[in-house]
C-alpha positions in Angstrom: -14.5 -16.6 -13.5 -16.4 -19.4 -15.2 -18.0 -22.2 -13.3 -15.5 -24.9 -12.2 -12.4 -22.6 -12.4 -10.6 -21.8 -9.2 -8.1 -19.1 -8.3 -5.4 -21.7 -8.3 -6.3 -22.8 -11.9 -6.4 -19.2 -13.1 -3.0 -18.5 -11.5 -1.4 -21.6 -12.9 -2.8 -20.8 -16.4 -1.3 -17.3 -16.2 2.1 -18.6 -15.1 2.1 -21.2 -17.9 2.0 -18.3 -20.5 5.6 -17.8 -19.4 6.6 -21.2 -18.1 4.7 -24.0 -20.0 6.0 -26.6 -17.6 4.7 -24.9 -14.4 3.0 -27.3 -12.0 0.2 -27.0 -9.5 2.4 -28.6 -6.9 4.9 -25.7 -7.1 2.2 -23.0 -6.8 1.9 -21.6 -3.3 -0.4 -19.0 -1.9 1.5 -15.9 -0.7 -1.4 -13.9 0.7 -4.7 -12.3 -0.1 -6.3 -8.9 0.1 -9.8 -7.6 -0.3 -9.8 -7.9 -4.1 -7.0 -10.3 -5.0 -5.0 -13.4 -4.1 -1.2 -13.7 -4.7 0.6 -16.9 -5.6 4.2 -17.7 -6.0 5.7 -20.1 -8.5 9.5 -20.1 -8.3 10.8 -16.7 -9.4 7.3 -15.5 -10.4 4.3 -14.1 -8.5 0.9 -14.0 -10.0 -2.0 -11.9 -8.6 -5.4 -13.1 -9.5 -8.5 -10.9 -9.0 -9.0 -7.2 -9.6 -6.0 -5.8 -11.6 -6.4 -2.2 -12.7 -5.6 -1.9 -16.4 -3.1 0.9 -15.7 -1.1 -0.9 -12.9 1.5 -2.7 -15.0 2.4 0.6 -16.8 2.6 2.4 -13.5 5.1 -0.2 -12.2 7.3 0.3 -15.2 7.3 4.1 -14.7 8.0 3.8 -11.0 10.9 1.4 -11.5 12.5 3.0 -14.5 11.9 6.6 -13.9 11.8 7.0 -10.1 13.8 4.0 -8.8 11.1 2.5 -6.7 11.8 -1.2 -5.9 8.6 -2.6 -7.4 8.1 -5.9 -9.2 8.4 -6.0 -13.0 5.3 -7.1 -14.8 6.0 -10.0 -17.1 2.6 -10.9 -18.4 -0.9 -9.4 -18.1 -4.2 -10.9 -18.9 -7.8 -10.3 -17.8 -8.0 -10.9 -14.0 -4.3 -11.7 -13.6 -0.8 -10.2 -13.7 2.5 -12.1 -13.5 5.3 -10.3 -11.8 8.9 -11.0 -10.9 9.2 -12.2 -7.3 11.1 -9.7 -5.0 13.2 -10.9 -2.0 12.4 -9.9 1.5 9.7 -10.2 4.2 6.7 -7.9 4.9 7.5 -5.3 7.6 4.2 -5.7 9.4 4.7 -6.3 13.1 8.5 -5.8 12.8 10.9 -3.0 13.6 11.9 -0.9 10.6 15.6 -1.1 9.7 18.0 1.8 10.1 17.8 4.1 7.1 14.3 3.1 6.0 12.8 6.5 6.9 15.4 8.3 4.8 14.9 5.9 1.9 11.1 6.3 1.9 11.4 10.1 2.3 13.4 10.2 -0.9 11.1 7.9 -2.8 7.9 9.8 -1.6 9.5 13.1 -2.4 10.1 12.0 -6.0 6.7 10.5 -6.4 4.6 13.2 -4.7 6.7 16.0 -6.3 6.8 14.5 -9.8 6.6 17.2 -12.4 7.0 17.8 -16.2 6.5 14.9 -18.5 6.5 12.3 -15.7 3.7 14.1 -13.9 1.7 14.3 -17.1 2.1 10.5 -17.6 1.1 9.7 -14.1 -2.0 12.0 -14.3 -3.1 10.1 -17.4 -2.6 6.7 -15.8 -4.0 7.2 -12.3 -7.6 7.7 -11.2 -8.6 10.6 -9.0 -9.1 10.0 -5.3 -10.9 13.1 -4.3 -12.4 11.7 -1.1 -12.5 14.4 1.6 -11.5 13.5 5.2 -15.1 13.4 6.3 -15.8 10.5 3.9 -13.3 8.3 5.7 -15.9 8.1 8.5 -18.3 6.3 6.3 -18.7 2.8 7.6 -15.9 3.2 10.2 -16.4 1.1 13.2 -14.5 0.4 16.5 -14.5 1.2 20.2 -17.0 4.0 20.9 -14.4 6.2 22.7 -12.0 6.0 19.9 -14.7 6.7 17.3 -15.7 9.8 19.2 -12.2 11.1 19.1 -12.0 10.6 15.3 -15.4 12.0 14.6 -14.8 15.0 16.8 -11.6 16.1 15.0 -12.1 16.0 11.2 -9.6 18.1 9.3 -10.1 20.3 6.3 -9.5 18.7 2.9 -6.1 18.8 1.3 -5.4 21.7 -1.1 -3.5 19.5 -3.6 -3.6 16.0 -5.1 -0.4 14.1 -6.0 0.5 10.7 -7.4 0.4 8.4 -4.3 0.6 4.8 -3.4 -2.5 5.4 -1.3 -2.2 2.2 0.8 1.4 2.4 2.0 1.1 0.1 5.0 3.9 -2.0 6.4 2.4 -5.2 4.9 3.3 -3.7 1.5 6.9 -3.0 2.4 9.5 -5.8 1.9 12.8 -5.7 3.8 15.8 -8.0 3.7 19.3 -7.5 5.1 18.4 -4.1 6.5 17.3 -2.6 3.2 14.0 -2.0 1.4 13.6 -4.6 -1.3 10.1 -4.1 -2.4 7.0 -1.9 -2.4 4.0 -4.0 -3.3 0.3 -3.7 -4.3 -0.2 -0.5 -6.2 -3.8 -1.2 -7.2 -5.1 1.6 -4.9 -2.6 4.2 -6.4 -4.3 7.5 -7.3 -4.0 11.2 -7.4 -4.6 11.7 -3.8 -3.7 13.6 -0.6 0.0 13.1 0.0 -0.8 12.9 3.8 -2.4 9.5 3.1 1.0 7.8 2.3 2.5 9.2 5.5 -0.5 8.2 7.6 -0.2 4.5 7.3 3.5 4.7 8.0 2.5 6.5 11.2 0.0 3.8 12.1 2.4 0.9 11.5 5.9 2.3 12.3 5.2 5.0 14.9 5.8 8.7 15.5 9.6 8.5 15.8 9.9 6.8 12.4 7.6 9.4 10.8 9.5 12.3 12.4 12.7 11.0 10.8 10.9 10.6 7.4 9.4 14.1 7.6 12.7 15.7 8.4 13.9 14.5 5.0 10.7 14.7 3.0 10.5 17.5 0.4 7.1 16.9 -1.1 4.1 19.3 -0.8 3.4 20.2 2.8 0.5 22.6 3.8 -0.5 23.9 7.2 -3.0 21.1 7.7 -0.7 18.3 6.6 0.1 16.9 10.1 -3.5 17.1 11.2 -4.6 15.0 8.2 -1.8 12.5 8.8 -3.0 11.9 12.3 -6.7 11.7 11.3 -6.1 9.2 8.4 -3.8 7.1 10.6 -6.5 6.9 13.3 -9.1 5.9 10.7 -6.7 3.3 9.2 -6.0 1.8 12.6 -9.7 1.3 13.3 -10.1 -0.2 9.8 -7.3 -2.7 10.4 -8.7 -3.5 13.8 -12.1 -4.4 12.2 -10.4 -6.2 9.2 -8.3 -8.4 11.5 -11.2 -9.3 13.7 -13.5 -10.1 10.7 -10.9 -12.2 8.9 -9.1 -13.8 11.8 -5.8 -12.1 10.8 -4.4 -11.6 14.3 -1.4 -9.7 13.0 -3.6 -6.9 11.9 -5.4 -6.8 15.2 -2.1 -6.7 17.1 -0.7 -4.0 14.9 -3.8 -1.8 15.2 -3.9 -2.2 19.0 -0.2 -1.3 19.2 -0.9 1.8 17.1 -3.7 2.9 19.4 -1.1 3.7 22.0 0.5 6.5 20.0 -2.5 7.6 18.0 -4.9 8.0 20.9 -2.5 8.8 23.8 -5.2 10.4 25.9 
């Protein structure tokens, strides 16, 4: 970003590639993550920040070949991507609607179990996330008693890597009218342990939800799968607890504290 430019100016410039009459007054901040800020302008959303070069192509594959409800990329430039706005509200801090576990089970089965030509395309697009469970402890912080539990129960690495969202938290799930309307923020997608996608759902939506999902999931499951899901979920809860405290995002603190009740029952 050159001196004098702001995230708003960059977002507005990107939107104007599609809508020359777009105005700064109509541009509103939707939210922000560690590496990007999202803005809405009417029927468009623009993400400014780190945009992996492969992400727009991945969104097209997910929507057209696997039926994932992901936003369609409309324009891509350095540091920004303009997408169609999807209806719905983030699921973070809310009860999941009936049928969501079955819907996500089907979507994850197709993604994690992709084979043939689609698997080859995904392997070409996505980076490798070969981090072993022990590496999740690097920089992890939180209450000493909870950290001791996590550090004392590190599982063995996964035997497989699959195409994965890799950050499938409730904040990235949009729901409206009792149905899943969007799965957002694929910038962390990778060839990764399939247990990671289930782990954040356990953290945010609880064991009953995940039990319903796993009863229908037909992706790769190995003997250590459940152990890794619990480990990753515990790490992710501590990460969110720290993130919420550092950024003042109370909804993340509340969500993490609620998850502690089922992730650390002892």
